[in-house]
C-alpha positions in Angstrom: 121.2 102.5 71.6 124.8 103.8 72.2 125.2 105.6 75.3 128.7 107.5 75.3 131.5 105.9 77.7 131.6 109.7 79.2 127.9 109.6 80.2 128.2 106.4 81.8 131.2 107.5 83.6 129.7 110.7 84.9 126.5 109.2 85.9 127.7 105.8 87.7 131.3 106.7 88.5 131.9 103.7 91.1 133.4 100.9 89.7 131.0 97.7 89.3 127.8 100.2 89.7 125.6 99.8 86.6 124.3 102.9 84.9 120.7 101.6 85.4 119.1 99.1 86.5 115.6 98.0 85.4 113.1 97.0 88.3 110.0 94.7 87.1 107.4 93.9 89.7 105.3 90.6 88.3 102.6 88.4 90.1 101.4 85.7 87.9 103.0 87.0 84.7 104.8 83.9 83.5 104.2 84.2 79.8 105.2 87.7 79.9 108.5 87.5 81.6 110.8 86.0 78.6 109.6 88.6 76.0 109.8 91.6 78.2 113.2 90.5 79.3 114.5 89.9 75.7 113.2 93.4 74.8 114.8 95.1 77.7 118.3 93.5 76.6 117.9 94.6 73.0 116.7 98.5 74.1 119.8 98.6 76.7 122.6 96.8 74.2 125.9 98.6 74.8 124.5 100.2 77.9 125.9 99.0 81.6 122.8 97.9 82.9 121.1 94.9 85.2 117.8 93.4 85.2 116.0 93.2 88.6 113.0 91.0 88.9 110.8 91.1 92.1 108.4 88.0 92.1 105.5 89.1 94.1 104.3 85.8 95.5 103.6 84.3 92.0 101.6 81.0 92.0 102.1 80.3 88.2 105.3 79.4 86.3 106.7 82.7 87.2 109.3 81.5 89.9 110.7 78.9 87.8 111.1 81.4 84.6 112.9 83.7 86.7 115.2 81.0 87.9 116.0 79.9 84.4 116.8 83.5 83.8 118.9 83.8 86.4 121.0 81.1 85.6 121.1 82.2 82.0 121.9 85.9 82.2 124.8 87.5 84.1 123.1 90.6 84.7 119.8 89.1 85.8 118.5 89.4 89.6 115.6 87.8 90.8 113.9 88.2 94.2 110.8 86.5 95.5 108.1 87.7 98.0 106.8 84.6 100.2 103.2 86.4 99.7 101.7 89.0 97.7 102.7 92.5 99.3 101.4 94.6 96.1 103.2 96.5 93.2 104.6 99.3 95.2 106.0 96.8 98.0 107.7 95.0 94.9 108.9 98.3 93.3 110.4 99.2 97.1 112.2 96.0 97.4 113.6 95.8 94.1 114.9 99.7 94.3 116.7 99.0 97.3 118.3 95.5 96.2 119.4 97.4 92.7 122.6 98.8 92.2 122.5 101.0 89.3 122.6 104.7 89.4 119.6 105.3 87.9 116.3 102.9 88.2 113.8 102.4 85.5 110.6 100.8 86.4 108.4 98.8 84.0 105.2 97.2 84.4 105.7 93.4 84.0 102.8 92.7 81.7 104.5 93.8 78.7 102.5 97.0 78.0 105.6 99.2 78.5 108.0 99.3 75.9 111.8 99.2 77.2 112.6 101.0 73.8 111.6 104.0 75.4 114.7 103.8 78.3 117.2 105.6 76.2 115.3 108.6 75.6 114.0 108.9 79.3 118.0 108.5 80.0 118.6 111.5 77.9 116.0 113.4 79.2 117.2 113.0 82.9 120.8 113.9 81.5 119.4 117.2 80.1 117.2 118.0 83.3 120.0 117.4 85.6 122.2 119.6 83.8 119.7 122.5 84.8 120.6 122.0 88.3 120.9 119.7 91.3 117.5 119.1 92.1 115.9 115.3 92.2 114.3 114.5 88.7 111.7 111.9 87.9 111.4 111.2 84.1 107.6 110.0 83.8 106.0 108.2 81.1 103.1 109.5 79.0 101.0 107.0 77.3 99.9 108.9 74.4 98.2 106.1 72.5 96.8 103.8 75.6 96.3 100.2 74.3 93.6 99.4 77.2 90.0 99.0 77.4 87.7 101.9 77.0 86.3 101.5 80.6 90.0 101.7 82.1 91.0 104.5 79.8 88.0 106.5 81.4 88.2 105.7 84.7 92.4 107.0 84.3 91.3 110.0 82.9 88.9 111.1 85.9 91.4 110.1 88.2 94.2 111.9 86.6 92.1 114.8 86.6 91.1 114.7 90.3 94.9 113.9 91.1 96.1 116.6 89.3 93.8 119.2 90.8 94.5 118.2 94.4 98.3 117.8 94.2 99.5 120.0 91.7 102.0 117.2 90.1 101.9 118.7 87.0 101.9 114.9 85.0 99.3 113.9 82.9 99.6 110.2 83.2 100.7 109.0 86.9 99.6 105.5 86.3 102.2 104.7 83.5 104.7 102.1 85.2 107.7 103.3 82.9 109.6 105.7 85.4 112.8 106.7 85.4 115.1 108.2 88.7 117.7 108.1 90.9 118.1 105.0 93.1 119.2 107.5 95.8 116.7 110.2 95.2 113.9 107.3 95.6 115.3 106.1 98.9 114.7 109.6 100.6 111.0 109.2 99.7 108.3 108.2 102.0 107.4 104.4 101.4 104.0 103.2 101.7 101.5 101.1 99.9 100.6 102.5 96.1 103.3 105.0 96.2 104.2 104.0 92.4 101.1 105.7 91.5 102.0 109.2 93.5 105.8 109.5 92.9 105.5 112.6 90.8 103.9 114.5 93.4 106.6 112.9 96.2 109.2 114.4 94.0 107.9 117.5 94.0 107.3 117.6 97.7 111.3 116.7 97.9 112.0 119.6 96.1 112.4 118.0 92.5 110.6 118.3 89.4 108.9 116.1 86.8 109.4 115.6 83.2 106.7 113.9 81.3 108.2 112.0 78.1 105.6 110.5 75.6 106.3 106.3 75.4 104.6 103.5 73.3 101.9 101.2 75.5 101.0 97.8 73.9 97.9 95.5 74.5 98.6 92.9 76.5 99.7 89.6 74.8 98.9 87.4 77.8 96.9 87.2 80.7 94.6 89.7 82.1 95.2 92.6 84.8 95.2 92.6 88.3 92.9 95.7 88.9 89.8 97.2 88.2 88.5 100.8 88.5 86.4 100.0 91.6 89.4 98.8 93.1 92.0 101.8 92.0 88.8 103.8 93.2 88.5 102.3 97.2 92.5 102.6 97.4 92.9 105.4 95.4 90.6 108.0 97.7 92.5 107.1 101.0 95.8 107.5 99.2 95.2 110.7 97.6 94.2 112.3 100.9 97.2 110.9 102.5 99.7 112.2 99.7 98.0 115.7 100.3 98.3 115.5 104.0 102.1 114.7 103.5 102.6 117.7 101.0 101.3 119.8 103.6 103.3 118.7 106.2 106.6 119.3 104.9 108.9 122.4 103.8 112.1 121.5 102.0 115.1 122.9 103.8 117.2 125.4 101.9 120.7 124.8 103.2 122.8 127.8 103.3 126.2 126.6 104.3 127.7 123.2 105.8 131.4 121.9 106.7 132.1 118.7 105.7 
């Protein structure tokens, strides 16, 4: 994708700041790393970007592969947790270390398609032209390539979450999301935050735009989660986020001096 220079200058105005950082959390995803990095590079050819991989305490060949890529690619960065902190912990670490004006998050299993990022950037530009509110562009996997039980579990979870949180998002579990780095850093951070970003952006006075995205079957490895694991932590997290929503009113600033 070729993004016009004026867009890159407007949205990443500081010299040396990439327009976008692609943050990818991984745990034991060795065989999926190089294919996904190659796909990101193709998708963002001509766009000032960096790729930030966060190794969440992997015990397979991931550290070696990531070290090799860091020596091969000038825009590739790697961070490693000495023990696993979970997907949200890895995303938070990656966003904090990233330098881009925008952040795109991708699951490290290769099921998200980096080719959807340019359309999400375009959606962010359109949304920000309307007003200054924080914007979250959320991927919506319209044709999921997961097992029937996983799709069934997600469908129920999405309905319950949407009913309680009113987050206006059909697929909050999609790992492909795009937002401004500064907006994310102002959110409350906790484990499993990545599943509740739409509700948290709305809580902060922002809005959510869902964009249809592609979804691929896993080429290597197996999922690290199942429906029961998601249910056990999801109930507690859902109640916690509902509490956060009710304990905050967005300040409306009438005037301020510099």
